[in-house]
C-alpha positions as CSV (number, residue, x, y, z in Angstrom):
1,M,0.0,0.0,0.0
2,A,2.8,2.4,0.9
3,E,4.3,1.9,-2.6
4,A,1.0,2.6,-4.2
5,L,0.7,5.9,-2.4
6,R,4.3,7.0,-2.6
7,A,3.6,10.2,-4.5
8,L,1.6,11.5,-1.5
9,R,4.8,12.0,0.4
10,H,5.2,15.2,-1.6
11,R,3.3,18.1,0.1
12,N,2.3,19.8,-3.1
13,F,0.8,16.6,-4.6
14,R,-0.9,15.7,-1.3
15,L,-2.7,19.1,-1.2
16,Y,-3.6,18.8,-4.9
17,F,-4.9,15.2,-4.5
18,W,-7.4,16.1,-1.7
19,G,-8.5,19.4,-3.4
20,Q,-9.2,17.6,-6.7
21,L,-11.0,14.8,-4.9
22,V,-13.7,17.2,-3.6
23,S,-13.9,19.1,-6.9
24,M,-14.1,16.1,-9.1
25,A,-16.8,14.5,-7.0
26,G,-18.9,17.6,-7.6
27,T,-18.1,17.5,-11.3
28,W,-19.4,13.9,-11.6
29,M,-22.5,14.8,-9.5
30,Q,-23.3,17.5,-12.0
31,F,-22.7,15.2,-14.9
32,M,-25.2,12.7,-13.6
33,A,-27.8,15.4,-12.6
34,Q,-27.5,17.2,-16.0
35,T,-27.9,13.9,-17.9
36,W,-31.0,13.0,-16.0
37,L,-32.4,16.5,-16.3
38,I,-32.2,16.4,-20.1
39,Y,-33.6,12.9,-20.2
40,R,-36.5,13.9,-17.9
41,M,-37.3,16.9,-20.0
42,T,-37.0,15.3,-23.4
43,H,-36.8,11.5,-23.2
44,S,-34.5,11.7,-26.3
45,G,-31.3,9.7,-26.8
46,A,-30.3,12.2,-29.6
47,L,-30.5,15.1,-27.2
48,L,-28.4,13.3,-24.7
49,G,-25.8,12.9,-27.4
50,L,-26.1,16.5,-28.4
51,I,-25.6,17.7,-24.8
52,S,-22.5,15.5,-24.5
53,F,-21.2,16.9,-27.8
54,A,-21.8,20.5,-26.7
55,G,-20.0,20.0,-23.4
56,Q,-16.8,18.3,-24.8
57,A,-16.5,19.4,-28.5
58,P,-14.6,22.6,-27.6
59,A,-11.7,20.3,-26.6
60,I,-11.4,19.3,-30.3
61,I,-11.4,22.9,-31.5
62,L,-9.4,24.5,-28.7
63,G,-7.5,21.6,-27.3
64,L,-4.2,22.3,-29.0
65,L,-4.5,26.0,-28.0
66,G,-5.1,24.9,-24.4
67,G,-1.9,22.8,-24.7
68,L,0.1,25.7,-26.0
69,A,-1.2,27.8,-23.0
70,A,-0.1,25.1,-20.6
71,D,3.4,25.2,-22.1
72,H,3.6,29.0,-22.3
73,F,1.9,30.3,-19.1
74,D,2.0,29.6,-15.4
75,R,0.0,26.4,-15.1
76,R,-1.1,27.0,-11.5
77,R,-2.5,30.4,-12.3
78,L,-4.2,29.1,-15.4
79,L,-5.9,26.4,-13.3
80,I,-7.1,28.9,-10.8
81,W,-8.8,30.9,-13.5
82,T,-10.4,27.8,-15.1
83,Q,-11.6,26.4,-11.8
84,T,-13.2,29.7,-10.9
85,A,-14.9,29.9,-14.2
86,A,-16.3,26.4,-13.8
87,L,-17.6,27.4,-10.4
88,L,-19.6,30.2,-12.0
89,Q,-20.9,27.9,-14.7
90,A,-22.3,25.4,-12.1
91,A,-23.8,28.2,-10.0
92,V,-25.7,29.7,-13.0
93,L,-27.1,26.2,-14.0
94,G,-28.2,25.6,-10.4
95,V,-30.0,28.9,-10.1
96,L,-31.8,28.4,-13.4
97,T,-32.9,24.9,-12.4
98,L,-34.1,25.9,-8.9
99,S,-36.0,28.8,-10.3
100,G,-37.9,26.5,-12.7
101,R,-36.7,28.5,-15.7
102,V,-34.2,26.1,-17.1
103,E,-34.7,25.1,-20.7
104,V,-32.8,22.8,-23.0
105,W,-31.0,25.6,-24.7
106,H,-29.7,26.9,-21.3
107,V,-28.1,23.5,-20.7
108,F,-26.6,23.5,-24.2
109,A,-25.1,27.0,-23.8
110,L,-23.7,26.3,-20.3
111,S,-22.3,22.9,-21.5
112,I,-20.4,24.7,-24.3
113,A,-19.1,27.2,-21.8
114,L,-17.8,24.4,-19.6
115,G,-16.3,22.7,-22.6
116,I,-14.3,25.8,-23.4
117,I,-13.1,26.0,-19.8
118,N,-12.0,22.4,-19.9
119,A,-10.1,22.8,-23.1
120,F,-7.6,24.9,-21.2
121,D,-8.0,23.1,-17.8
122,M,-7.3,19.5,-18.8
123,P,-3.8,20.0,-20.5
124,A,-2.7,22.3,-17.7
125,R,-3.9,19.8,-15.1
126,Q,-2.0,16.9,-16.7
127,A,1.2,19.0,-17.3
128,L,1.2,20.4,-13.7
129,L,1.8,16.9,-12.2
130,V,5.5,16.9,-13.2
131,E,5.9,20.0,-11.0
132,L,4.3,18.5,-7.9
133,V,6.5,15.3,-7.5
134,A,10.0,14.1,-8.1
135,R,10.6,12.6,-11.6
136,E,10.8,9.0,-10.3
137,D,7.3,9.4,-8.7
138,L,5.6,10.8,-11.8
139,S,4.0,7.6,-13.0
140,N,2.6,7.0,-9.5
141,A,1.3,10.5,-9.4
142,I,-0.5,10.0,-12.8
143,A,-2.1,6.8,-11.5
144,L,-3.2,8.4,-8.2
145,N,-4.5,11.5,-10.1
146,T,-6.7,9.0,-12.0
147,V,-7.8,7.4,-8.7
148,V,-9.0,10.9,-7.7
149,I,-11.1,11.2,-10.9
150,N,-12.5,7.7,-10.6
151,A,-13.1,7.7,-6.8
152,S,-15.2,10.8,-7.4
153,R,-16.8,9.1,-10.3
154,L,-17.8,6.3,-7.9
155,V,-19.1,8.5,-5.2
156,G,-20.5,11.5,-7.2
157,P,-23.1,9.9,-9.5
158,A,-24.4,7.5,-6.8
159,L,-24.8,10.4,-4.3
160,A,-26.3,12.6,-7.0
161,G,-28.8,9.9,-7.9
162,L,-30.1,9.9,-4.3
163,L,-30.1,13.7,-4.1
164,V,-31.9,14.1,-7.4
165,A,-34.6,11.6,-6.3
166,V,-35.2,13.6,-3.1
167,W,-34.4,17.2,-4.0
168,G,-34.2,17.4,-7.8
169,E,-31.3,18.5,-9.9
170,G,-30.9,22.2,-8.8
171,P,-29.2,21.6,-5.4
172,V,-26.8,19.1,-7.0
173,F,-25.6,21.8,-9.4
174,L,-25.0,24.2,-6.5
175,L,-23.1,21.6,-4.5
176,N,-20.8,21.2,-7.5
177,A,-20.3,25.0,-7.5
178,A,-19.3,24.8,-3.9
179,S,-16.9,21.9,-4.5
180,Y,-14.6,24.2,-6.6
181,V,-13.8,26.4,-3.6
182,P,-11.4,23.8,-2.0
183,S,-9.7,23.3,-5.3
184,V,-9.0,27.0,-5.9
185,A,-7.8,27.3,-2.3
186,V,-5.4,24.3,-2.7
187,L,-4.0,25.7,-6.0
188,A,-3.3,29.0,-4.3
189,A,-1.5,27.2,-1.4
190,L,1.0,25.2,-3.6
191,T,4.6,26.2,-3.1
192,L,6.1,26.2,-6.6
193,P,9.0,28.0,-8.1
194,A,8.0,31.2,-9.8
195,A,7.4,30.6,-13.5
196,L,9.7,32.4,-15.8
197,P,7.9,35.0,-17.9
198,K,7.7,34.2,-21.6
199,P,7.0,36.7,-24.3
200,L,3.6,36.8,-25.9
201,L,3.4,34.9,-29.2
202,S,2.0,36.3,-32.5
203,A,-0.7,34.3,-34.2
204,A,1.8,32.9,-36.7
205,Q,4.2,31.9,-33.9
206,A,1.3,30.2,-32.0
207,W,0.2,28.2,-34.9
208,G,3.9,27.2,-35.5
209,H,4.2,25.9,-32.0
210,I,0.9,24.0,-32.3
211,A,2.1,22.4,-35.6
212,E,5.4,21.5,-33.9
213,G,3.5,19.6,-31.1
214,V,1.4,17.6,-33.7
215,R,4.6,16.7,-35.6
216,Y,6.3,15.6,-32.4
217,A,3.4,13.2,-31.6
218,W,2.9,11.9,-35.1
219,R,6.5,11.2,-36.1
220,D,7.0,8.7,-33.3
221,G,5.4,5.4,-34.2
222,E,4.7,4.3,-30.6
223,R,3.1,7.6,-29.7
224,R,1.1,7.6,-32.9
225,A,-0.2,4.0,-32.2
226,M,-1.2,4.9,-28.7
227,L,-3.1,8.0,-29.7
228,S,-4.8,6.1,-32.6
229,M,-6.0,3.3,-30.3
230,L,-7.3,5.8,-27.7
231,A,-9.1,7.7,-30.5
232,G,-10.9,4.5,-31.5
233,I,-12.1,3.5,-28.1
234,S,-12.9,7.1,-27.2
235,F,-15.1,7.7,-30.2
236,F,-16.9,4.3,-30.2
237,G,-16.7,3.2,-26.6
238,A,-16.6,6.1,-24.2
239,P,-20.0,7.5,-25.2
240,F,-21.6,4.6,-23.3
241,M,-22.0,7.1,-20.4
242,T,-24.4,9.2,-22.5
243,L,-26.8,6.2,-23.0
244,I,-26.9,5.1,-19.4
245,P,-30.2,6.9,-18.7
246,I,-31.9,4.9,-21.5
247,F,-30.6,1.6,-20.1
248,A,-31.6,2.5,-16.5
249,D,-35.1,3.3,-17.8
250,R,-35.3,-0.1,-19.6
251,L,-34.2,-1.8,-16.4
252,G,-36.8,0.1,-14.4
253,A,-34.2,1.7,-12.1
254,G,-34.9,5.4,-12.7
255,A,-32.6,8.2,-11.5
256,V,-31.2,6.1,-8.7
257,G,-30.3,3.4,-11.2
258,V,-28.4,6.0,-13.3
259,G,-26.3,6.8,-10.3
260,W,-25.6,3.2,-9.4
261,L,-24.6,2.3,-13.0
262,M,-22.3,5.3,-13.2
263,G,-21.0,4.5,-9.8
264,A,-20.3,0.9,-10.7
265,S,-18.2,2.1,-13.7
266,G,-16.3,4.4,-11.3
267,L,-15.7,1.5,-8.9
268,G,-14.0,-0.5,-11.6
269,A,-12.0,2.5,-12.7
270,V,-10.8,3.1,-9.1
271,A,-9.7,-0.6,-8.8
272,G,-7.8,-0.3,-12.1
273,S,-6.1,2.9,-11.2
274,F,-5.0,1.6,-7.8
275,W,-3.6,-1.5,-9.5
276,L,-1.5,0.7,-11.8
277,A,-0.4,2.9,-8.9
278,A,0.8,-0.2,-7.0
279,R,2.5,-1.7,-10.0
280,G,4.9,1.1,-10.7
281,G,7.0,1.7,-13.8
282,V,6.1,1.6,-17.5
283,E,7.5,-1.8,-18.4
284,G,5.0,-4.1,-20.1
285,L,2.4,-1.3,-20.3
286,P,1.8,-1.6,-24.1
287,A,0.4,-5.2,-23.7
288,I,-1.6,-4.2,-20.6
289,A,-3.1,-1.2,-22.5
290,A,-4.2,-3.5,-25.4
291,A,-5.7,-6.1,-23.1
292,A,-7.5,-3.5,-21.1
293,A,-9.0,-1.9,-24.2
294,G,-10.2,-5.3,-25.3
295,A,-11.8,-6.0,-21.9
296,F,-13.6,-2.6,-22.2
297,G,-15.1,-3.6,-25.5
298,A,-16.2,-7.0,-24.3
299,A,-17.8,-5.5,-21.2
300,L,-19.8,-3.1,-23.4
301,L,-21.1,-6.1,-25.4
302,V,-22.3,-7.8,-22.2
303,F,-23.9,-4.6,-21.0
304,S,-25.7,-4.0,-24.3
305,A,-27.2,-7.5,-24.1
306,S,-28.1,-7.5,-20.4
307,S,-31.7,-7.3,-19.1
308,S,-30.6,-7.8,-15.4
309,L,-29.6,-4.9,-13.2
310,L,-27.0,-7.1,-11.4
311,L,-25.3,-8.2,-14.6
312,S,-25.5,-4.6,-15.9
313,L,-23.7,-3.3,-12.7
314,L,-21.0,-6.0,-13.1
315,A,-20.5,-5.1,-16.7
316,M,-20.3,-1.4,-15.9
317,A,-17.6,-2.2,-13.3
318,A,-15.7,-4.0,-16.0
319,T,-16.0,-1.1,-18.5
320,G,-14.6,1.3,-15.9
321,W,-11.7,-1.1,-15.2
322,G,-10.8,-1.7,-18.8
323,M,-11.2,1.9,-20.1
324,M,-9.2,3.5,-17.3
325,I,-6.3,1.0,-17.4
326,A,-6.1,1.6,-21.2
327,F,-6.1,5.4,-20.9
328,V,-3.9,5.7,-17.8
329,S,-1.3,3.2,-19.2
330,C,-1.0,5.3,-22.4
331,N,-0.8,8.5,-20.3
332,M,2.0,7.0,-18.3
333,M,3.9,6.0,-21.4
334,L,3.4,9.3,-23.1
335,Q,4.5,11.4,-20.1
336,A,7.6,9.2,-19.6
337,Q,8.6,9.7,-23.2
338,T,8.1,13.5,-23.6
339,S,10.2,16.5,-22.8
340,D,8.9,19.2,-20.5
341,A,8.9,21.7,-23.4
342,M,6.4,19.6,-25.3
343,R,4.4,18.2,-22.4
344,G,1.5,20.6,-22.5
345,R,0.9,20.1,-26.2
346,L,1.3,16.3,-26.0
347,M,-1.2,16.2,-23.1
348,A,-3.5,18.4,-25.2
349,L,-3.5,15.7,-27.9
350,F,-4.1,13.1,-25.2
351,S,-7.0,15.0,-23.8
352,M,-8.4,15.6,-27.3
353,T,-8.5,11.8,-27.9
354,F,-9.8,11.1,-24.4
355,M,-12.3,13.9,-24.0
356,G,-12.5,15.5,-27.4
357,L,-13.5,12.6,-29.6
358,A,-15.9,11.2,-27.0
359,P,-18.6,13.9,-27.7
360,L,-18.5,13.2,-31.4
361,G,-19.1,9.6,-30.5
362,G,-21.8,10.6,-28.1
363,L,-23.5,12.6,-30.8
364,V,-23.5,9.5,-33.1
365,A,-24.5,7.2,-30.3
366,G,-27.4,9.4,-29.4
367,F,-28.8,9.4,-32.9
368,G,-28.0,5.7,-33.2
369,A,-30.0,5.0,-30.0
370,D,-33.0,6.7,-31.5
371,H,-32.8,4.9,-34.8
372,L,-31.2,1.6,-34.1
373,G,-31.9,1.2,-30.5
374,A,-29.5,1.7,-27.6
375,P,-28.4,-2.0,-27.3
376,L,-27.4,-2.3,-30.9
377,T,-25.6,1.0,-30.8
378,M,-23.6,0.1,-27.8
379,G,-22.9,-3.4,-29.1
380,I,-21.4,-1.9,-32.3
381,G,-19.2,0.4,-30.2
382,G,-18.0,-2.5,-28.1
383,A,-17.0,-4.5,-31.2
384,V,-15.0,-1.6,-32.6
385,C,-13.2,-1.2,-29.3
386,L,-12.2,-4.9,-29.5
387,L,-10.9,-4.3,-33.0
388,S,-8.9,-1.2,-32.0
389,A,-7.3,-3.2,-29.2
390,A,-6.4,-6.0,-31.6
391,L,-4.8,-3.6,-34.1
392,F,-2.7,-2.0,-31.3
393,S,-1.5,-5.3,-29.8
394,R,2.2,-6.0,-30.4
395,G,2.9,-9.1,-32.3
396,G,0.2,-11.3,-34.0
397,A,-1.8,-8.2,-34.8
398,G,-3.3,-9.8,-37.9
399,R,-4.6,-12.8,-35.9
400,G,-5.8,-10.5,-33.2
401,A,-7.7,-8.4,-35.8
402,R,-9.4,-11.4,-37.3
403,A,-10.4,-12.7,-33.9
404,A,-11.8,-9.2,-33.0
405,L,-13.8,-9.2,-36.2
406,A,-15.3,-12.6,-35.3
407,V,-16.2,-11.2,-31.9
408,A,-17.7,-8.1,-33.5
409,A,-20.0,-10.3,-35.6
410,L,-21.1,-12.1,-32.4
411,A,-21.6,-8.7,-30.7
412,L,-24.1,-7.6,-33.3
413,V,-26.1,-10.8,-32.8
414,L,-26.1,-10.4,-29.1
415,A,-27.0,-6.7,-29.2
416,S,-29.8,-7.4,-31.7
417,G,-31.1,-10.1,-29.5
418,A,-31.1,-7.7,-26.5
419,R,-33.6,-5.5,-28.4
420,A,-36.0,-8.4,-28.5
421,E,-35.8,-9.5,-24.9
422,A,-38.6,-11.5,-23.3
423,P,-41.8,-9.5,-22.6
424,V,-42.2,-8.2,-19.1
425,T,-45.7,-7.9,-17.5
426,L,-46.2,-4.4,-16.1
427,A,-48.9,-3.0,-13.8
428,W,-51.7,-1.3,-15.8
429,D,-50.9,2.2,-14.6
430,D,-47.3,1.7,-15.7
431,C,-48.5,0.4,-19.1
432,V,-50.7,3.4,-19.7
433,A,-47.9,5.8,-18.6
434,L,-45.4,4.2,-20.9
435,A,-47.8,4.0,-23.8
436,L,-48.7,7.7,-23.5
437,R,-45.0,8.7,-23.2
438,R,-44.1,6.7,-26.4
439,N,-47.1,8.0,-28.3
440,P,-48.3,11.4,-27.0
441,D,-51.2,11.4,-29.4
442,L,-52.9,8.9,-27.1
443,A,-53.1,11.6,-24.4
444,S,-56.2,13.1,-26.2
445,S,-58.1,9.8,-26.0
446,R,-58.1,7.8,-22.8
447,G,-60.3,5.3,-24.7
448,A,-57.5,4.7,-27.2
449,A,-55.2,3.9,-24.3
450,E,-57.8,1.7,-22.7
451,A,-58.1,-0.2,-26.0
452,Q,-54.4,-1.3,-25.6
453,R,-55.0,-2.6,-22.1
454,A,-55.5,-6.3,-22.9
455,G,-52.7,-6.7,-25.4
456,Y,-50.1,-4.3,-24.1
457,R,-47.0,-5.9,-22.7
458,G,-43.9,-3.8,-21.9
């Protein structure tokens, strides 16, 4: 255990660890509450995908600019500004929701604002770690930083699900706003050497520095392969979080179920992060990353075909484990290979593949859920994740790719079968409510709803 926590012996990292734990718990609480708010208002998978896209798409457009800012400006001051801006965003969303005036376009606009903030926050956060610990403890600090994210992902959604069920979404948004206060205070308390001032760059110089960062990542075969695999599983696999409300509704679990499913994924991610923290070093990580990405895809296939809450919770835990080990392993390898001068820009590319492509995938997944059904959409995503892992795997990549394609075909069969699961007998009031929700035209004629009574089976 002591070896797994060795980065905490550094005062700066210890302060940062606890401050981020509180802040990230609030962030995941808001994510769950916002997802449920949109689903409650619209019952649309497409809008869930659009909200996810609006919140994270700025990382694609502005991510490299955020990486340049992390390389050029004082990272701690940059984070204080971004965390303060995120506090204000959450407060505005909370006030709008509590006042009863919140509309879908408000959530869209505020999601875009948070996405712009995160485009600058994420590269600076990743690049700051090297300043908080000794070089030999950097890999452990990366793993523990991921433990923070996923411990909060475990606690935040589950707590938010309970609070939403009792109080509604508004108080959850305000709690998230309050959670940024400790984070800002901790950042101000860090004792770091004064950053050397750097001259402002012209637009041409800025674009030159950005292009230099892209070339730095692309010219190295190992970095290119890692980023390509992460892009595949981020686009096709990571959007599973967007569709969780639909699966929770199908399982009859409601808002509390959304929290439990997200929390199960967080539990698996925490376990994976702790395992990497205890492991230490980067030897053997390429094979581990490929295996974890494959496990992530397989777990998505199981979840897409499940009609049991218990099996769905277990599958969610496996998705968290696989996805986080894959991403953290690649983060460790990338940080171990890069120079400090390029760290911010390389971490921006990492964040763009992790957080930037996910909203595009969420957009596609949302529309896929509306037109193909959520199980088939998630099953396809899981199959592609398996294929990405097979292509990344060192040695025997051709055999791995063929095996992954065979599993992909099986995935489509399983996911299609999940759509035609055995009928479930519901209480009459539940039947009427579900029929009216799926076909609003029936609301004008109770008799039409009554006519469905004998034959309707959910």
